[in-house]
ChimeraX commands (.cxc) that place a marker at each C-alpha (Angstrom):
marker #1 position -6.76,17.11,6.65 radius 0.5
marker #1 position -4.08,14.32,6.47 radius 0.5
marker #1 position -2.26,13.13,3.14 radius 0.5
marker #1 position -4.24,9.17,3.84 radius 0.5
marker #1 position -7.59,11.04,4.30 radius 0.5
marker #1 position -7.44,13.07,1.36 radius 0.5
marker #1 position -6.10,10.27,-0.70 radius 0.5
marker #1 position -9.11,8.41,0.54 radius 0.5
marker #1 position -11.77,11.12,0.10 radius 0.5
marker #1 position -10.64,11.90,-3.67 radius 0.5
marker #1 position -10.07,8.05,-4.51 radius 0.5
marker #1 position -13.81,7.32,-2.97 radius 0.5
marker #1 position -15.34,10.18,-5.11 radius 0.5
marker #1 position -13.13,9.40,-8.16 radius 0.5
marker #1 position -14.57,5.50,-7.91 radius 0.5
marker #1 position -18.01,6.78,-7.20 radius 0.5
marker #1 position -18.15,8.78,-10.52 radius 0.5
marker #1 position -16.40,5.83,-12.45 radius 0.5
marker #1 position -18.91,3.19,-11.34 radius 0.5
marker #1 position -22.21,5.66,-12.29 radius 0.5
marker #1 position -20.24,5.95,-15.84 radius 0.5
marker #1 position -19.13,2.24,-15.84 radius 0.5
marker #1 position -15.87,3.34,-16.82 radius 0.5
marker #1 position -14.20,1.85,-13.45 radius 0.5
marker #1 position -11.59,-0.69,-15.34 radius 0.5
marker #1 position -10.88,2.23,-18.04 radius 0.5
marker #1 position -10.01,4.83,-15.26 radius 0.5
marker #1 position -8.01,2.36,-13.21 radius 0.5
marker #1 position -6.00,1.66,-16.83 radius 0.5
marker #1 position -5.85,5.88,-17.02 radius 0.5
marker #1 position -4.56,5.92,-13.92 radius 0.5
marker #1 position -1.57,3.64,-14.68 radius 0.5
marker #1 position -0.69,5.20,-17.81 radius 0.5
marker #1 position -0.76,8.91,-15.84 radius 0.5
marker #1 position 1.39,7.89,-13.07 radius 0.5
marker #1 position 3.80,6.35,-15.07 radius 0.5
marker #1 position 4.19,9.30,-17.18 radius 0.5
marker #1 position 4.09,11.84,-14.43 radius 0.5
marker #1 position 6.87,9.61,-12.47 radius 0.5
marker #1 position 9.36,11.43,-14.96 radius 0.5
marker #1 position 10.76,13.75,-12.74 radius 0.5
marker #1 position 10.71,17.18,-15.19 radius 0.5
marker #1 position 6.86,16.57,-15.55 radius 0.5
marker #1 position 6.63,16.21,-11.86 radius 0.5
marker #1 position 8.21,19.52,-10.88 radius 0.5
marker #1 position 6.34,21.25,-13.74 radius 0.5
marker #1 position 3.33,19.84,-12.13 radius 0.5
marker #1 position 4.15,20.73,-8.57 radius 0.5
marker #1 position 6.20,23.89,-9.38 radius 0.5
marker #1 position 3.84,27.17,-7.50 radius 0.5
marker #1 position 1.20,28.97,-9.75 radius 0.5
marker #1 position 3.50,31.74,-9.53 radius 0.5
marker #1 position 5.94,29.94,-12.09 radius 0.5
marker #1 position 3.60,27.64,-14.08 radius 0.5
marker #1 position -0.06,28.92,-14.28 radius 0.5
marker #1 position -2.47,26.32,-13.89 radius 0.5
marker #1 position -3.82,26.65,-17.15 radius 0.5
marker #1 position -0.23,25.78,-17.98 radius 0.5
marker #1 position -0.56,22.83,-16.14 radius 0.5
marker #1 position -3.81,21.60,-18.08 radius 0.5
marker #1 position -2.38,22.77,-21.46 radius 0.5
marker #1 position 0.30,20.15,-20.67 radius 0.5
marker #1 position -1.61,17.18,-19.29 radius 0.5
marker #1 position -4.41,17.60,-22.44 radius 0.5
marker #1 position -1.40,17.67,-24.81 radius 0.5
marker #1 position 0.00,14.39,-23.10 radius 0.5
marker #1 position -3.30,12.47,-22.15 radius 0.5
marker #1 position -5.55,14.16,-24.46 radius 0.5
marker #1 position -7.58,11.03,-26.37 radius 0.5
marker #1 position -5.06,8.78,-24.47 radius 0.5
marker #1 position -7.52,9.04,-21.35 radius 0.5
marker #1 position -11.56,9.22,-20.60 radius 0.5
marker #1 position -12.94,12.50,-20.17 radius 0.5
marker #1 position -13.02,11.37,-16.16 radius 0.5
marker #1 position -9.50,10.71,-16.28 radius 0.5
marker #1 position -8.79,13.85,-17.52 radius 0.5
marker #1 position -11.06,16.27,-15.38 radius 0.5
marker #1 position -10.10,14.11,-11.99 radius 0.5
marker #1 position -6.29,15.74,-13.43 radius 0.5
marker #1 position -7.66,19.02,-13.55 radius 0.5
marker #1 position -9.20,18.96,-10.47 radius 0.5
marker #1 position -6.11,18.49,-8.76 radius 0.5
marker #1 position -4.13,21.08,-10.73 radius 0.5
marker #1 position -6.99,23.14,-9.67 radius 0.5
marker #1 position -6.62,22.19,-5.73 radius 0.5
marker #1 position -2.74,22.01,-6.17 radius 0.5
marker #1 position -3.40,17.85,-5.09 radius 0.5
marker #1 position -1.18,16.44,-7.98 radius 0.5
marker #1 position 1.89,15.82,-5.79 radius 0.5
marker #1 position -0.82,13.18,-4.12 radius 0.5
marker #1 position -1.77,11.70,-7.32 radius 0.5
marker #1 position -0.16,8.24,-6.71 radius 0.5
marker #1 position -1.93,8.09,-3.26 radius 0.5
marker #1 position -5.16,8.46,-5.01 radius 0.5
marker #1 position -4.64,6.08,-8.11 radius 0.5
marker #1 position -3.34,3.65,-5.45 radius 0.5
marker #1 position -6.27,4.52,-3.13 radius 0.5
marker #1 position -8.59,3.89,-6.14 radius 0.5
marker #1 position -7.02,0.76,-7.09 radius 0.5
marker #1 position -7.85,-0.58,-3.35 radius 0.5
marker #1 position -11.54,0.01,-3.93 radius 0.5
marker #1 position -11.62,-1.26,-6.92 radius 0.5
marker #1 position -10.40,-4.37,-6.23 radius 0.5
marker #1 position -12.37,-4.51,-2.40 radius 0.5
marker #1 position -15.62,-4.19,-4.57 radius 0.5
marker #1 position -14.99,-7.01,-6.60 radius 0.5
marker #1 position -13.35,-9.17,-3.65 radius 0.5
marker #1 position -9.82,-9.05,-5.07 radius 0.5
marker #1 position -6.61,-9.21,-3.02 radius 0.5
marker #1 position -3.45,-8.61,-4.46 radius 0.5
marker #1 position -0.47,-10.37,-3.22 radius 0.5
marker #1 position 3.27,-10.53,-3.05 radius 0.5
marker #1 position 5.22,-13.69,-3.89 radius 0.5
marker #1 position 9.08,-14.36,-3.19 radius 0.5
marker #1 position 10.69,-17.18,-4.55 radius 0.5
marker #1 position 13.90,-18.89,-4.33 radius 0.5
marker #1 position 14.57,-19.10,-7.99 radius 0.5
marker #1 position 12.59,-17.27,-10.70 radius 0.5
marker #1 position 9.26,-18.51,-11.19 radius 0.5
marker #1 position 7.71,-19.02,-14.71 radius 0.5
marker #1 position 4.43,-17.34,-15.93 radius 0.5
marker #1 position 3.28,-20.85,-15.90 radius 0.5
marker #1 position 4.19,-21.55,-12.20 radius 0.5
marker #1 position 3.11,-18.22,-11.26 radius 0.5
marker #1 position -0.31,-18.67,-13.13 radius 0.5
marker #1 position -0.66,-22.48,-11.27 radius 0.5
marker #1 position 0.05,-20.84,-7.58 radius 0.5
marker #1 position -2.78,-17.94,-8.31 radius 0.5
marker #1 position -5.04,-20.48,-8.52 radius 0.5
marker #1 position -4.28,-23.00,-6.08 radius 0.5
marker #1 position -3.94,-19.99,-3.74 radius 0.5
marker #1 position -7.52,-18.63,-4.93 radius 0.5
marker #1 position -9.24,-22.01,-4.04 radius 0.5
marker #1 position -7.43,-22.06,-0.79 radius 0.5
marker #1 position -8.23,-18.40,0.27 radius 0.5
marker #1 position -11.85,-18.39,-1.64 radius 0.5
marker #1 position -10.83,-14.99,-3.04 radius 0.5
marker #1 position -9.53,-13.69,-6.43 radius 0.5
marker #1 position -5.68,-13.07,-6.27 radius 0.5
marker #1 position -4.06,-10.54,-8.63 radius 0.5
marker #1 position 0.00,-11.67,-8.09 radius 0.5
marker #1 position 1.29,-7.94,-8.17 radius 0.5
marker #1 position 4.66,-8.20,-7.16 radius 0.5
marker #1 position 7.22,-11.02,-7.33 radius 0.5
marker #1 position 10.74,-11.39,-5.99 radius 0.5
marker #1 position 13.76,-13.85,-5.83 radius 0.5
marker #1 position 15.14,-14.56,-2.28 radius 0.5
marker #1 position 17.75,-17.08,-2.47 radius 0.5
marker #1 position 17.51,-17.41,1.43 radius 0.5
marker #1 position 14.49,-19.23,1.01 radius 0.5
marker #1 position 16.13,-21.90,-0.18 radius 0.5
marker #1 position 13.16,-23.37,-2.00 radius 0.5
marker #1 position 9.68,-23.12,-2.28 radius 0.5
marker #1 position 8.02,-19.96,-1.66 radius 0.5
marker #1 position 6.70,-16.92,0.86 radius 0.5
marker #1 position 3.12,-15.48,-0.61 radius 0.5
marker #1 position 1.88,-12.30,1.29 radius 0.5
marker #1 position -1.49,-11.38,0.89 radius 0.5
marker #1 position -2.46,-8.27,2.83 radius 0.5
marker #1 position -0.65,-8.64,6.42 radius 0.5
marker #1 position -1.13,-12.98,6.15 radius 0.5
marker #1 position 1.97,-14.42,5.33 radius 0.5
marker #1 position 2.02,-17.93,3.89 radius 0.5
marker #1 position 5.30,-19.21,4.12 radius 0.5
marker #1 position 5.64,-22.80,2.56 radius 0.5
marker #1 position 9.74,-22.06,1.84 radius 0.5
marker #1 position 12.23,-24.63,3.13 radius 0.5
marker #1 position 14.20,-22.01,5.00 radius 0.5
marker #1 position 10.52,-21.94,6.90 radius 0.5
marker #1 position 10.60,-25.65,7.23 radius 0.5
marker #1 position 14.25,-25.98,8.76 radius 0.5
marker #1 position 13.23,-23.66,11.31 radius 0.5
marker #1 position 9.87,-25.23,12.39 radius 0.5
marker #1 position 12.08,-28.63,12.36 radius 0.5
marker #1 position 15.15,-26.81,14.73 radius 0.5
marker #1 position 12.28,-25.28,17.16 radius 0.5
marker #1 position 10.78,-28.66,17.53 radius 0.5
marker #1 position 14.32,-30.34,18.22 radius 0.5
marker #1 position 14.73,-27.77,20.91 radius 0.5
marker #1 position 11.50,-28.16,22.63 radius 0.5
marker #1 position 12.72,-31.71,23.54 radius 0.5
marker link #1:1,2 radius 0.2
marker link #1:2,3 radius 0.2
marker link #1:3,4 radius 0.2
marker link #1:4,5 radius 0.2
marker link #1:5,6 radius 0.2
marker link #1:6,7 radius 0.2
marker link #1:7,8 radius 0.2
marker link #1:8,9 radius 0.2
marker link #1:9,10 radius 0.2
marker link #1:10,11 radius 0.2
marker link #1:11,12 radius 0.2
marker link #1:12,13 radius 0.2
marker link #1:13,14 radius 0.2
marker link #1:14,15 radius 0.2
marker link #1:15,16 radius 0.2
marker link #1:16,17 radius 0.2
marker link #1:17,18 radius 0.2
marker link #1:18,19 radius 0.2
marker link #1:19,20 radius 0.2
marker link #1:20,21 radius 0.2
marker link #1:21,22 radius 0.2
marker link #1:22,23 radius 0.2
marker link #1:23,24 radius 0.2
marker link #1:24,25 radius 0.2
marker link #1:25,26 radius 0.2
marker link #1:26,27 radius 0.2
marker link #1:27,28 radius 0.2
marker link #1:28,29 radius 0.2
marker link #1:29,30 radius 0.2
marker link #1:30,31 radius 0.2
marker link #1:31,32 radius 0.2
marker link #1:32,33 radius 0.2
marker link #1:33,34 radius 0.2
marker link #1:34,35 radius 0.2
marker link #1:35,36 radius 0.2
marker link #1:36,37 radius 0.2
marker link #1:37,38 radius 0.2
marker link #1:38,39 radius 0.2
marker link #1:39,40 radius 0.2
marker link #1:40,41 radius 0.2
marker link #1:41,42 radius 0.2
marker link #1:42,43 radius 0.2
marker link #1:43,44 radius 0.2
marker link #1:44,45 radius 0.2
marker link #1:45,46 radius 0.2
marker link #1:46,47 radius 0.2
marker link #1:47,48 radius 0.2
marker link #1:48,49 radius 0.2
marker link #1:49,50 radius 0.2
marker link #1:50,51 radius 0.2
marker link #1:51,52 radius 0.2
marker link #1:52,53 radius 0.2
marker link #1:53,54 radius 0.2
marker link #1:54,55 radius 0.2
marker link #1:55,56 radius 0.2
marker link #1:56,57 radius 0.2
marker link #1:57,58 radius 0.2
marker link #1:58,59 radius 0.2
marker link #1:59,60 radius 0.2
marker link #1:60,61 radius 0.2
marker link #1:61,62 radius 0.2
marker link #1:62,63 radius 0.2
marker link #1:63,64 radius 0.2
marker link #1:64,65 radius 0.2
marker link #1:65,66 radius 0.2
marker link #1:66,67 radius 0.2
marker link #1:67,68 radius 0.2
marker link #1:68,69 radius 0.2
marker link #1:69,70 radius 0.2
marker link #1:70,71 radius 0.2
marker link #1:71,72 radius 0.2
marker link #1:72,73 radius 0.2
marker link #1:73,74 radius 0.2
marker link #1:74,75 radius 0.2
marker link #1:75,76 radius 0.2
marker link #1:76,77 radius 0.2
marker link #1:77,78 radius 0.2
marker link #1:78,79 radius 0.2
marker link #1:79,80 radius 0.2
marker link #1:80,81 radius 0.2
marker link #1:81,82 radius 0.2
marker link #1:82,83 radius 0.2
marker link #1:83,84 radius 0.2
marker link #1:84,85 radius 0.2
marker link #1:85,86 radius 0.2
marker link #1:86,87 radius 0.2
marker link #1:87,88 radius 0.2
marker link #1:88,89 radius 0.2
marker link #1:89,90 radius 0.2
marker link #1:90,91 radius 0.2
marker link #1:91,92 radius 0.2
marker link #1:92,93 radius 0.2
marker link #1:93,94 radius 0.2
marker link #1:94,95 radius 0.2
marker link #1:95,96 radius 0.2
marker link #1:96,97 radius 0.2
marker link #1:97,98 radius 0.2
marker link #1:98,99 radius 0.2
marker link #1:99,100 radius 0.2
marker link #1:100,101 radius 0.2
marker link #1:101,102 radius 0.2
marker link #1:102,103 radius 0.2
marker link #1:103,104 radius 0.2
marker link #1:104,105 radius 0.2
marker link #1:105,106 radius 0.2
marker link #1:106,107 radius 0.2
marker link #1:107,108 radius 0.2
marker link #1:108,109 radius 0.2
marker link #1:109,110 radius 0.2
marker link #1:110,111 radius 0.2
marker link #1:111,112 radius 0.2
marker link #1:112,113 radius 0.2
marker link #1:113,114 radius 0.2
marker link #1:114,115 radius 0.2
marker link #1:115,116 radius 0.2
marker link #1:116,117 radius 0.2
marker link #1:117,118 radius 0.2
marker link #1:118,119 radius 0.2
marker link #1:119,120 radius 0.2
marker link #1:120,121 radius 0.2
marker link #1:121,122 radius 0.2
marker link #1:122,123 radius 0.2
marker link #1:123,124 radius 0.2
marker link #1:124,125 radius 0.2
marker link #1:125,126 radius 0.2
marker link #1:126,127 radius 0.2
marker link #1:127,128 radius 0.2
marker link #1:128,129 radius 0.2
marker link #1:129,130 radius 0.2
marker link #1:130,131 radius 0.2
marker link #1:131,132 radius 0.2
marker link #1:132,133 radius 0.2
marker link #1:133,134 radius 0.2
marker link #1:134,135 radius 0.2
marker link #1:135,136 radius 0.2
marker link #1:136,137 radius 0.2
marker link #1:137,138 radius 0.2
marker link #1:138,139 radius 0.2
marker link #1:139,140 radius 0.2
marker link #1:140,141 radius 0.2
marker link #1:141,142 radius 0.2
marker link #1:142,143 radius 0.2
marker link #1:143,144 radius 0.2
marker link #1:144,145 radius 0.2
marker link #1:145,146 radius 0.2
marker link #1:146,147 radius 0.2
marker link #1:147,148 radius 0.2
marker link #1:148,149 radius 0.2
marker link #1:149,150 radius 0.2
marker link #1:150,151 radius 0.2
marker link #1:151,152 radius 0.2
marker link #1:152,153 radius 0.2
marker link #1:153,154 radius 0.2
marker link #1:154,155 radius 0.2
marker link #1:155,156 radius 0.2
marker link #1:156,157 radius 0.2
marker link #1:157,158 radius 0.2
marker link #1:158,159 radius 0.2
marker link #1:159,160 radius 0.2
marker link #1:160,161 radius 0.2
marker link #1:161,162 radius 0.2
marker link #1:162,163 radius 0.2
marker link #1:163,164 radius 0.2
marker link #1:164,165 radius 0.2
marker link #1:165,166 radius 0.2
marker link #1:166,167 radius 0.2
marker link #1:167,168 radius 0.2
marker link #1:168,169 radius 0.2
marker link #1:169,170 radius 0.2
marker link #1:170,171 radius 0.2
marker link #1:171,172 radius 0.2
marker link #1:172,173 radius 0.2
marker link #1:173,174 radius 0.2
marker link #1:174,175 radius 0.2
marker link #1:175,176 radius 0.2
marker link #1:176,177 radius 0.2
marker link #1:177,178 radius 0.2
marker link #1:178,179 radius 0.2
marker link #1:179,180 radius 0.2
marker link #1:180,181 radius 0.2
view
């Protein structure tokens, strides 16, 4: 089974369990904490080490020490399952798949915003509200970038759709119009 199929399958199972126990938001928060912590190179090497070097019980003890009391039981048991199944290297993919399922179930889309200049939190909130009204979906701006080549305005990517309200795009449109005359 390929990694994408595994990630989807594990994410769906975790989502079903977390929904059943009304802990979906907590599990999503836990997975963010866990992924952030497990991005540490030494910890990642320990968790992915063959059992002959670091036993599964030692890996679980490390995880229990790091996350016991900080994450809910569902999240900790999920980590233990990944250790047992030798799937800790796919943790980030499982977390991303879980988050996608949560957003999908709540009709939420994530978007990427590029602007010519840095945007304030107030500007991002105004933009988000306007986009939500236009798209009839709840949006979460999960990533922003400053791209001076836009000259002015913003470019927003939601899934595979690009909404380009930049001056650079407007100038390109004008150039095309003039060249077609």
